C-alpha positions in Angstrom: -22.8 -6.7 -20.0 -25.9 -6.5 -17.8 -28.3 -3.6 -17.9 -27.2 -2.5 -14.4 -23.5 -2.4 -15.3 -24.1 -0.5 -18.5 -25.6 2.4 -16.4 -22.4 2.8 -14.3 -20.2 5.8 -15.2 -16.8 4.4 -16.0 -13.5 5.7 -17.2 -10.9 3.5 -18.9 -8.1 6.1 -18.5 -4.9 4.6 -17.3 -3.8 6.2 -14.0 0.0 5.8 -14.2 0.4 8.4 -11.5 -0.6 5.9 -8.9 2.2 3.6 -10.1 4.6 6.4 -9.9 3.5 7.2 -6.4 4.2 3.6 -5.4 7.5 3.7 -7.1 8.6 6.9 -5.3 7.4 5.3 -2.0 9.6 2.3 -2.6 12.7 4.4 -3.2 12.0 6.6 -0.1 11.3 3.4 1.9 14.7 1.9 0.9 16.4 5.2 1.9 14.6 5.2 5.2 15.6 1.7 6.1 19.2 2.4 4.9 19.7 5.0 7.6 21.1 2.1 9.8 24.2 2.5 7.6 24.9 6.0 8.9 27.1 6.5 12.0 25.1 6.9 15.2 26.0 10.6 15.4 24.7 11.3 11.9 21.4 9.6 12.7 20.9 12.2 15.3 21.6 15.1 13.0 19.2 17.7 11.7 19.4 16.3 8.2 18.3 12.9 9.4 15.4 14.5 11.2 14.2 16.0 7.9 14.6 12.7 6.2 12.6 11.0 8.9 9.7 13.5 8.3 9.8 12.6 4.7 9.9 8.9 5.5 6.8 9.3 7.6 4.8 9.6 4.3 5.9 6.2 3.0 3.4 4.0 4.9 0.4 6.3 4.2 1.3 6.4 0.5 1.6 2.6 0.3 -1.7 2.0 2.0 -3.5 4.8 0.1 -2.2 3.3 -3.2 -3.4 -0.2 -2.2 -6.9 1.1 -1.5 -6.9 3.2 -4.6 -6.0 0.3 -6.9 -8.5 -2.1 -5.4 -11.4 0.4 -5.7 -10.5 1.5 -9.2 -10.5 -2.0 -10.5 -13.6 -3.0 -8.7 -15.6 -0.1 -10.2 -14.3 -0.8 -13.7 -15.0 -4.5 -13.3 -18.6 -3.8 -12.1 -19.1 -1.7 -15.2 -17.9 -4.6 -17.4 -20.0 -7.2 -15.6 -16.9 -9.0 -14.2 -17.2 -8.0 -10.5 -17.0 -11.5 -9.1 -13.9 -12.4 -11.1 -12.2 -9.2 -10.0 -13.1 -9.8 -6.4 -11.5 -13.3 -6.6 -8.4 -11.8 -8.2 -8.2 -9.2 -5.4 -8.5 -12.0 -2.8 -5.6 -13.8 -4.4 -3.5 -10.6 -4.4 -4.3 -10.1 -0.7 -3.3 -13.7 0.0 0.1 -12.9 -1.7 0.6 -9.9 0.6 -0.1 -12.0 3.7 2.2 -14.8 2.3 5.2 -12.4 1.9 4.4 -10.8 5.3 4.6 -14.3 6.9 7.8 -15.0 5.0 9.4 -11.8 6.3 8.3 -12.6 9.9 9.7 -16.2 9.5 13.1 -14.7 8.6 13.3 -12.3 11.5 11.5 -14.2 14.4 11.7 -17.7 15.9 8.5 -19.0 14.2 9.3 -22.7 14.8 9.3 -22.3 18.6 6.9 -19.3 18.8 4.5 -19.3 15.8 2.5 -16.5 17.4 5.1 -14.1 15.7 3.4 -14.8 12.4 0.6 -12.5 13.6 2.9 -9.6 14.3 1.4 -6.5 12.5 4.2 -5.0 10.4 3.5 -2.9 7.3 2.6 -5.8 5.0 0.2 -7.3 7.5 -1.4 -3.9 7.9 -1.8 -3.5 4.1 -3.3 -7.0 3.8 -5.8 -6.3 6.7 -6.7 -2.9 5.2 -7.4 -4.5 1.8 -9.3 -7.4 3.4 -11.6 -4.9 5.2 -12.0 -2.6 2.2 -12.8 -5.4 -0.3 -16.4 -6.2 0.9 -17.3 -2.5 0.9 -15.9 -2.1 -2.6 -17.6 -5.3 -3.9 -21.0 -4.3 -2.4 -21.0 -0.7 -3.7 -18.9 -0.9 -6.9 -22.0 -0.6 -9.0 -22.8 2.7 -7.3 -19.5 4.7 -7.4 -20.9 7.8 -5.8 -22.2 5.8 -2.8 -18.9 3.9 -2.6 -16.8 7.1 -2.7 -19.0 8.8 0.0 -19.0 5.7 2.2 -15.2 5.3 2.0 -14.6 9.0 2.7 -16.8 8.9 5.8 -15.1 5.7 7.0 -11.7 7.3 6.6 -12.7 10.3 8.6 -14.2 8.0 11.3 -10.9 6.0 11.5 -8.9 9.2 11.9 -11.3 10.6 14.5 -11.4 7.5 16.6 -7.7 6.7 16.4 -6.6 8.6 19.6 -8.9 6.3 21.7 -6.9 3.3 20.5 -3.9 4.4 22.7 -6.0 3.4 25.8 -7.5 0.3 24.3 -7.3 -2.9 26.5 -6.5 -6.4 25.4 -7.1 -8.2 23.1 -7.8 -5.1 21.0 -4.6 -3.3 21.9 -2.6 -5.9 20.1 -4.2 -4.8 16.8 -5.2 -1.2 17.5 -2.3 0.3 19.5 1.2 0.9 18.2 3.8 -1.3 19.9 6.8 -3.5 19.2 4.2 -6.2 18.4 2.2 -3.9 16.1 4.5 -1.3 14.5 1.6 -0.6 12.1 -1.7 -1.2 13.9 -5.1 -1.1 12.2 -5.8 2.6 13.2 -5.1 5.2 11.9 -3.7 3.3 8.9 -6.9 1.9 7.6 -8.1 5.5 7.2 -5.5 5.9 4.4 -6.8 2.8 2.7 -10.3 4.1 2.7 -9.2 7.5 1.5 -7.4 5.7 -1.3 -10.6 3.7 -2.1 -12.5 6.9 -2.3 -10.1 8.4 -4.8 -9.8 5.2 -6.8 -13.5 4.9 -7.1 -13.7 8.5 -8.4 -10.9 7.8 -10.9 -12.6 4.6 -12.1 -16.0 6.4 -12.6 -15.1 9.9 -13.7 -11.4 9.8 -14.8 -8.5 12.0 -14.1 -10.4 15.2 -14.0 -12.7 13.9 -11.3 -9.8 12.5 -9.4 -8.0 15.9 -9.6 -11.0 17.6 -8.0 -11.2 15.2 -5.2 -7.5 15.4 -4.5 -7.8 19.2 -4.3 -10.6 18.9 -1.8 -8.6 16.4 0.3 -5.5 18.7 0.2 -7.7 21.6 1.5 -9.2 19.4 4.2 -5.7 18.1 5.2 -4.4 21.7 5.4 -7.2 22.7 7.7 -6.5 19.8 9.9 -2.8 20.6 9.9 -3.6 24.1 11.3 -5.6 22.7 14.2 -3.1 20.4 16.2 -3.9 21.8 19.6 -7.7 22.0 19.0 -7.8 18.4 17.9 -5.4 17.3 20.6 -7.5 18.8 23.4 -10.6 16.9 22.2 -9.2 13.6 23.3 -7.7 11.9 26.4 -3.9 11.7 26.5 -2.5 10.0 23.4 0.5 9.9 21.2 0.1 12.9 18.9 2.5 11.9 16.1 0.8 8.4 15.8 -2.9 8.8 16.3 -3.9 12.5 16.4 -6.2 13.5 13.5 -4.1 16.6 12.8 -1.1 14.4 12.2 -3.0 12.1 9.9 -4.4 15.2 8.1 -0.8 16.4 7.4 0.1 13.0 6.1 -2.8 12.6 3.7 -2.5 16.2 2.6 1.1 15.6 1.4 0.3 12.2 -0.2 -2.6 13.7 -2.1 -0.4 16.7 -3.1 2.3 14.5 -4.5 -0.3 12.4 -6.4 -1.9 15.5 -7.8 1.5 16.7 -9.0 2.2 13.3 -10.7 -1.3 13.4 -12.2 -0.5 16.8 -13.7 2.8 15.4 -15.2 0.9 12.4 -16.6 -1.7 14.7 -18.2 1.1 16.6 -20.0 2.4 13.4 -21.6 1.2 12.1 -24.9 -0.7 8.8 -24.4 1.5 7.0 -27.0 4.7 8.6 -25.8 7.6 6.2 -25.4 8.5 5.9 -21.7 11.9 7.3 -20.7 14.4 5.2 -18.8 13.5 7.1 -15.6 9.9 6.4 -16.1 10.5 2.7 -16.7 12.7 2.6 -13.6 10.0 4.1 -11.5 7.2 2.0 -12.9 9.1 -1.2 -12.2 9.1 -0.3 -8.5 5.5 0.8 -8.7 4.2 -2.4 -10.2 6.5 -4.7 -8.2 6.4 -3.0 -4.8 5.8 -6.2 -3.0 8.9 -7.8 -4.4 10.9 -4.6 -3.9 9.9 -4.6 -0.2 11.1 -8.2 0.3 14.3 -8.0 -1.6 15.6 -4.8 -0.2 14.9 -6.0 3.4 16.8 -9.2 2.7 19.7 -7.4 1.1 19.9 -4.9 3.9 19.5 -7.1 7.0 19.6 -10.8 6.2 23.1 -12.2 6.6 23.9 -14.5 3.7 25.8 -17.5 5.1 25.9 -15.6 8.4 28.5 -13.2 6.9 27.2 -10.6 4.4 24.4 -8.0 4.5 24.6 -4.3 3.9 23.9 -3.7 7.6 26.4 -6.3 8.7 29.3 -4.9 6.6 28.6 -1.2 6.6 26.1 -0.6 9.5 26.8 2.3 11.9 29.9 3.3 9.9 28.9 5.5 6.9 29.2 9.2 6.3 26.8 11.0 4.0 28.9 10.3 0.8 29.4 6.7 1.6 25.8 6.3 2.6 24.7 7.8 -0.7 26.8 5.4 -2.7 25.6 2.4 -0.7 22.0 3.5 -1.0 22.4 3.8 -4.8 23.9 0.3 -4.9 21.0 -1.2 -2.7 18.4 0.4 -4.9 20.1 -0.9 -8.1 20.4 -4.5 -6.6 16.7 -4.4 -5.6 15.7 -3.2 -9.1 17.7 -6.0 -10.8 16.1 -8.7 -8.5 12.6 -7.3 -9.3 13.3 -7.5 -13.0 14.8 -11.0 -12.7 11.9 -12.6 -10.8 9.1 -10.9 -12.8 9.0 -13.6 -15.6 8.9 -16.3 -13.0 6.0 -14.6 -11.2 4.1 -14.1 -14.4 4.6 -17.8 -15.4 3.5 -19.0 -12.0 0.3 -16.8 -12.1 -0.4 -18.0 -15.7 0.0 -21.6 -14.7 -2.3 -21.3 -11.7 -4.9 -19.5 -13.8 -4.8 -22.2 -16.4 -5.0 -24.9 -13.8 -8.0 -23.2 -12.3 -9.7 -22.8 -15.6 -9.1 -26.5 -16.4 -10.5 -27.5 -13.1 -13.6 -25.4 -13.5 -14.2 -26.5 -17.1 -13.8 -30.2 -16.4 -17.0 -32.1 -17.1 -17.5 -35.1 -14.9 -19.7 -37.9 -16.2 -23.2 -37.8 -14.9 -24.5 -40.9 -13.2 -26.8 -43.0 -15.4 -30.3 -43.4 -14.1 -31.6 -46.9 -14.6 -35.2 -47.5 -15.4 -36.7 -50.0 -13.2 
């Protein structure tokens, strides 16, 4: 360990709450996408409206969690003198996100004839871009956690503050900054949640759960203030889509994400460190640690027509009442869970094999040319 890294404050406490947040987000995401199984009349009901408000927290929670994990691991790696190795591993993880995003777009769109669809900014593309833009900041400042936390916080506020202007952006920026069928999840305001997550992950990595709890409390208070100022914040900008880009709407979302994480952190703090995980906890942690696989599998089960015949949407779409919908949702979640468990050993074996191949390549000693005296 270098003299610099030994001076970095660091906490090795496991933050399981962030895995639980991701796991809950996966379950709510599956529920959200499964609303296509309801009858058209029920999709217009008051209950569906409440569900959609809850579903609006899924993307912020996912992107927040991604920024949190990246920053947490970078700070800890800097303290251990392994920053370069961690940065490389994060780059490979980001490449995996983009690979799955490309695979999903290949399934839904005519990639062979119109390869431009590979660039469509859906949620996975957005997560990958947010991580790609957050990684250099985290790598540069991981050895100074207080600076990294402050910089990430200010960047997040800047992204939320500038987001309303993206609604009037012209091309080519509009394709990446403005919400549309081409970009369901544009870069703003979503990158703000990644930077907020990076701020919190940095604090957790340097000062542990207590420090994280304090920062979450401050963010909840800030989000509450923003939630109370919708008209004030709306009047500061030219016409824009309030429920997409207005800072008050973003404040409401990160307030609730932080409140849920704080609650999960409290639950984690009341558990014995060596306590045997319950079945419910193991179930949640599988989705939390395999969220990328869960996203892909539930999408394929729900929409992709196997042999052109079967999918949940093909067989039961637009036809379910609440009771039938609940049963189908439970079945879809269970099938997704089983597939995540089934592919986990293969994923681990592939990663281990690639790591060994890389190590062998790096450790190979090539014969040096012999210099002849003459």
